[in-house]
NUVO-700118 format. One record per residue: z, x, y of N, C-alpha, C in turn; residue in three letters. Coordinates in steps of 0.02 Angstrom, whole numbers, plus 50000, padded with zeros to 5 digits. Layout:
BEGIN
ZXYZXYZXYALA/...
***
This chain:
BEGIN
514764907246785514344907546718514654902946690MET/515314899546685515414895246668515424886646699GLN/515334886446748514914882846797514434880146760GLN/513974883146761513304883146736513444880946659ILE/513634881946612513814878846555514134872646557ILE/514494873146597514714865246595514124858646615ASN/513834862946688513224858546700512814856146646PHE/512534861946604512264860646562512584854246515ILE/513304857046502513484852546447513384842846453ILE/513574842346542513584838246565513064835846573ARG/512444835946594511774835346594511334835546553ASN/511564836646481511314839246427510674834046415LYS/511024825946412510314821346409509804824146455THR/510154823246526509484822846574508954829246575SER/509394834246553508874839846544508324839646493LEU/508684837446434508284836746358507694830746389LEU/507724825646421507304821746431506754824746475PHE/507044828446522506564832246576506034836846534LEU/506464840946487506264845246455505654841546399LEU/505564834546372505214832346325504634829146373LEU/504914825346442504384823646473503754831846497PHE/504174835746506503494842446525503304843846467GLY/503494844946397503134843346334502674838746325VAL/502714834346345501974827146348501634826946388SER/501834829646466501134831546505500654836546486ILE/501224842146460500894847746430500304846646366GLY/500684841646319500124839346269499594836046292LEU/499604831546343499194825446373498504831046390THR/498654834946423498414840546476497854845046421ILE/498354847246356497874849346303497414845346255GLN/497794841146245497364833346197496894833146230SER/496654832846309496384825546328495944831946380HIS/495424831146353494874834946412494724832246487SER/494664826446493494864822446561495754824146591TYR/495854824146546496374826146591496604833346598HIS/496474837346578496494844746575495954846546629LYS/495284843546641494994845146696495114843246768SER/495594837846754495964834246809496534841946845LYS/496924842046799497354845246807497084852946833PHE/496574857546801496204864346821495804863746856ILE/495534858746888495194856646937495764856047014ASN/496364851047009496884852747056497004858147063SER/497264864547016497594870547025496964876047057ALA/496564874047045495814878747062495764874647125ASN/495854869947161495794865647218496344870247280PHE/496754869847242497574873447300497344881447299LEU/497484883447229496954890147246496464894347278THR/495894890347268495544889547322495474889547371GLY/495794885147399496044881647473496374888147511GLY/496844892147457497434897347502496964902447500ILE/496424903647465496094912347463495464909947510TYR/495254903247521494694902847557495094901347660GLU/495714898047643496184900147719496034907347713SER/496264911947691496404921447695495834923747712ALA/495294921647676494574923547681494534922147757SER/494534915847779494374913047834494794916347901GLY/495444916747891495734925147938495464927847955ILE/495254933247883495054942047886494284939647934SER/493924932847912493404934247950493394935147982ASP/493894931648042494024931348093494004937148135TYR/494504939348103494614945148166494234950748147PHE/493974948348078493314956648076492764953948132ASN/492664946748131492044945948164492134946248240LEU/492754948348253492824950648333492714957148338ARG/493044959248289492814968148294492114969148295SER/491824966448229490884967248227490774965648282GLN/490754961648320490594958748395490494963348450ASN/491204967348430491174970348497490784977748467ASP/490724977548418490154983148399489544982748415ILE/489444974848398488834972648407488454973248492LEU/488964972048531488974971148598488874977148649ILE/489024984348599488814990148623488244991848586GLU/488104991448539487164992448532486744988748553GLU/487014983148588486504980548611486324983748688ASN/486934985148711487114987548777486574994448772ASN/486634999548724486195005448719485545003548699LEU/485224998948652484494994048659484394992648704LEU/484624988048763484434985848799484314990948870ARG/484744996448864484665003448935484005006148884SER/483895007748827483305009548817482785004548826GLN/482604997348819482184994648836481904995048917LEU/482524995648972482604994849036482005003049037LEU/482175006949006481975015949046481365015448999ASN/480875011148955480425009848942479715012149009ARG/479255016248992478825018149052478315013949051ASN/478205010848972477635007049004477865000949012ASP/477324994949046477264987749071477434984049018SER/477624984148932478064979448876478244975148909THR/478444966648891478724961948912479264963448878ASN/479694968448898480604965248864480824959548817LEU/480484955648859480764946048818480174945448737ASN/479824955048736479364950248674479604957748636THR/479774960348655479854966548621480464969448569ALA/480404971148510480634969848450481204972848439HIS/481854971648431482404975348436482514981048379ILE/482404978348306482434983748272482204989548251ASP/481514987648270480974993248292480614992048336THR/480714997348410480734996348455480405006548478ILE/480035006148533480015012548574479975012048639SER/480265019948661480725019048732480465027348735PHE/480355026348813480135031448846479585033548816ASN/479115030648789478365029548754478495038948686GLY/479085040848675478995044248652479455043548576ASN/479765040348576480255038248524480225030448485TYR/480485029848422480315025648390481095024148357ARG/481575018948343482115019048324482285011148284VAL/482485011248231482445009148179483345006448163GLN/483715002448132484184999848139484355003548052SER/484855004548039485265004947971485765003847924ALA/486065001647889486655000247865487045006547838ARG/487575010247854487865015147791488125013547723VAL/488045015947688488365012647633488655018047583ILE/488735023547609489235028947581489435031647638ASN/489965037247632490035040347707490705043847682ASN/490545050547685491155056947686490845061447723ASN/491645063647724492175067747782492455070647797TYR/492765073347719493375076147678493185081447651ALA/492365082847655492325090747616492065092047665ALA/491865099447662491625105047740490615104247715SER/490725100447674489875100047684489635090347661LYS/489695090047729489975076947721489175077147721ASN/488935070647694488365067047671488395062047716TYR/488105055547728488015050047731487455045747697ILE/487345040347673487095036947649486685029347668THR/486175029347685485725022747704485605018047681LEU/485325013147686485035005947638484175007647658ASN/484015012947701483265011447722483125019747704LYS/482345020247696482095025047640481275025647676GLY/481005027847610480435028247626479955020847642GLN/480095018047583479665011047617479685008347693ASN/480345010347710480495008547778480265011747827ASP/479745017947810479465022247846480175028047862SER/480565029247840481075034647849480795042047819ILE/480875045447843480725052847827481315059347844LYS/481065063447810481455069947857481675071247913GLU/482215074447926482285075848009482145071148067ASP/482575064248052482565059348078483135060948147LEU/483335058448171483875057748220484295053148192ALA/485095053148175485335044148166485975045948229VAL/486085040848242486415037648309486865031748260ILE/487355030948311487665024548346487605023148417THR/488005016148426487845015348516488295019248550SER/488865023548526489445029348564489245036148522LYS/488595038548498488505044348489487985046248423GLY/487995052948411487635055548372488015055848299ILE/487735054848249487915055048151487785061148134VAL/487095060448137486735065548093485905067248084GLY/485635071048055484765069348051484875068547976ILE/484215065647961484195063347871483905069347857VAL/484115069747798483685077647740483635074147683ASP/483675068647669483215067247604483045061347588ASN/482595058647566482415050647582482105048447506THR/482355041347472481765040647418481615033947436SER/481335030047393480905026147425481495019947449ASN/482115019547435482525011547462482945015947514GLY/483245023647497483785026047547483705033347585TYR/483925033847626484035040047636484625044747625SER/484635052247645485365055547668485395057047726ARG/486015056347759485985061447796486515067347811VAL/486155071947832486795078247849487065076547913LEU/487665075247862488135072347957488455080847986SER/488465076448047488845082348102489475086348065ILE/489775081348047490515082747994490095087447929LEU/489695093447948489625096847884489175104447914ASN/489565109547881489515116347887488945119047896THR/488445117047875487665118747886487385113947950ARG/487785109547976487455106448038487395109748115SER/486575109648159486805114848198486225110348215SER/486585108148301486005103748330486165105748426ILE/485705105048454485435106748513485825103048565ASN/486495105148618486735100848640487085105848701ALA/486905102048759487245103448831487715099148868GLN/488055102248928488625099648962488035092748993LEU/488385088548992488035083949033487845084249120LYS/488435089449133488215088849208487835097149234SER/487755100849198487265106149196486605104749148THR/486195111749153485895112549094486085118249064ASN/486715120049045486995125848995486785121748919HIS/486485124748905486295124048838486815128448779ILE/487125124448720487275126948660487315124748604GLY/487615126748543487425125148493488115122848469SER/487955114348432488355109448409488475113048334LEU/489195113548321489265115448247489995112748227GLU/490255113448165490725112048147491165115948094TRP/491795117048122492455122548079492615118648027ASP/492405111848002492735108147928493495107547946ALA/493805108248014494475106148015494505098848033LYS/494325096948067494415089348097494015085748074SER/493735080248086493515074248062493325071948122SER/493555074048189493565070748275493405075748309GLU/493255083248285493245087848327492675092148299MET/492155093648332491645097348331491725102248388VAL/491185109848372491205115048427490755116148449GLN/490575118248503490015119248538490015128248578LEU/489545132148525489685136348559488945141048596THR/488945148148583488425151248640488335147548688ASP/488925143148732488965142848822488905148248858ILE/488795146748903488695154448959489515152948981SER/489625161248995490235160649023490325159349126LYS/489755157749122489415156149187489425147549208PHE/489595143149148489515136149151489925133349160ALA/489915129849212490585127049233491115120749219PRO/491185125949147491465120649098492215119949102VAL/492375112849092493175109449121493225104549074LYS/493925104149062494055097648997494015091949031GLU/493695087448988493605079749009492865078149017GLY/492445084949031491715085549046491355082648986ASP/490725077149005490395074348932489965079448918THR/489855080848838489425084948789488915079648774ILE/488245080848772487845075848795487285080148701VAL/486565077648701486175081848665485875083448723THR/485325091848668485045096848718484395093748744GLY/484155089248692483505089648722482885095948712GLY/483135099548676482755105848666482805106548595GLN/482375102148562482025099548481481555094048485SER/481435095848417480985088248423481305083348368SER/481965083148388482405078448336482675072048368ILE/483145077248400483625071748448483305069548530PHE/483175063648553483145064448645483655068648635PRO/483625069548728483755070748770484475066648801GLN/485065069648791485615064448820486065059548790GLY/485845060148743486305055748667487125060648667ILE/487405054548688488265054548679488515058548623SER/488775063248652489095066148591489935066448583ILE/490255069048638490675069248658491255071448711GLY/491855074048733492225077548783492375083748772THR/492405086748825492725094548808493415091848802ILE/493815094348740494665094048709494825100748756ASP/494605107448714494805114448755494215117248758SER/494195124248792493615129548772494035138148779TYR/493785143048738494125148948735493605151948751VAL/493385158548801493015164848799492975169048739LEU/492315171048704492365174848623492485179448664ASP/492575182448619492695191248598492235195248666ILE/491725192148640491125198348681491225198448752SER/491765189348772491815191748857491145184648875GLY/490545184948836490025182948875489995175048875ASP/490245173048816490055165048795490885161448800THR/490675154448781491185148148788491115146648709TYR/491625145648674491605140648611492015132648636THR/491985126448632492135123148671492165117948617VAL/492715115448603493135110248557493145103848581GLN/492495098748552492235093348574492595086548536VAL/492865082648562493095077148556492495072548532LYS/492315070748477491895066548464491865057848497LEU/491545054748512491365047048530491435042548473PHE/491115045548429491145043948356491735042948316ASN/491885037848283492395038648227492025040248168ASP/491845046148134491485047748084491785045748026MET/492405041548038492675040447960492775031847971THR/492285029548002492195023048018491625019848042ASN/491035023147996490275020648006490135015447967LEU/489765008248009489505004147968488885004448007GLY/488715000948067487725001648051487525008148103HIS/487105010848110486565017148121485865015548152VAL/485635019148197485265019248222484735028148191TYR/484215026348178483665029548157483075031648217ILE/483025037048233482535039048277482125044048284ILE/481585043548285480855045848276480485047748319GLU/480355053748350479985058248390479345056648364ASN/478955052748385478025049548381477935058348417LEU/478015060548455477655067148477477835075348422ASP/478305073448386478655077648354477955082748299LYS/477435079848270477095084348263476655087348295ALA/476255085248362476045088548433476465093648429GLU/477065094348464477585099048484477585103248423ILE/477785103248349477925107448324477135111648313GLN/476625108248310475905110748304475985116948370ARG/475885114848435475955120148482476345123848472ILE/477075124648452477615129948456477465133948385GLU/476965131648334476665136648285476135141348306ARG/475875138848379475245143348367475315150848378THR/475925151448403475795160648404475875163648336ASP/476095160148279476125163848235475535160648172ASP/475045160648203474475159248161474155163548181GLU/
***
């Protein structure tokens, strides 16, 4: 401390000069709009450059991630287009709204709100009635199923997430035709449960679970996840299977909404006995 005091005493003239010089610059900037604008512009240039560089770096790494997602989604769409039954020219097919297998129409949408921490979770999309979105349409990503549209407005739609205890979706073992019901026990965002699988089914850890197609909502064969574990129920007749999801349900960006174009006809024929 004494050394600092001695330094100030020895150099008080120089320090006073620097202080006065700094004050004079400050007064000049404050009193002259031209100098003030130049100073502010210089400061803004420096800070703006820093922000722009940081943003550029962030955008670069995020772009790589988004590119990976787009590649996966494009692969899904390409597969759907190649499996069309009609002779439509693939080079002229629309990507955002396409039909595949002659029975389904696919439309892209963006997730603007995603809940996954409650027992009844919902997802909000930026497409609604103005985009021909209606209730009971399937929602998927390039990796697997997401849920079912259960409410719509003009510009938005709400999706009943597969992470919802009300959700029940027809699903099956990919390697066989053994069908069960896909539900959620609200314990983990990574796991759902496939119930009512026959004890005669060749259940094996690591096997893939897909949509069963025995409904008018999801096409058959849409990916869901892999078997993590399974137990025989108390009755001894069926398995409850723990399914590890392909989708990271906590990190959803772009999704696809699928409409079964034959749904009305299917429902009409299924109601015949009730009339």
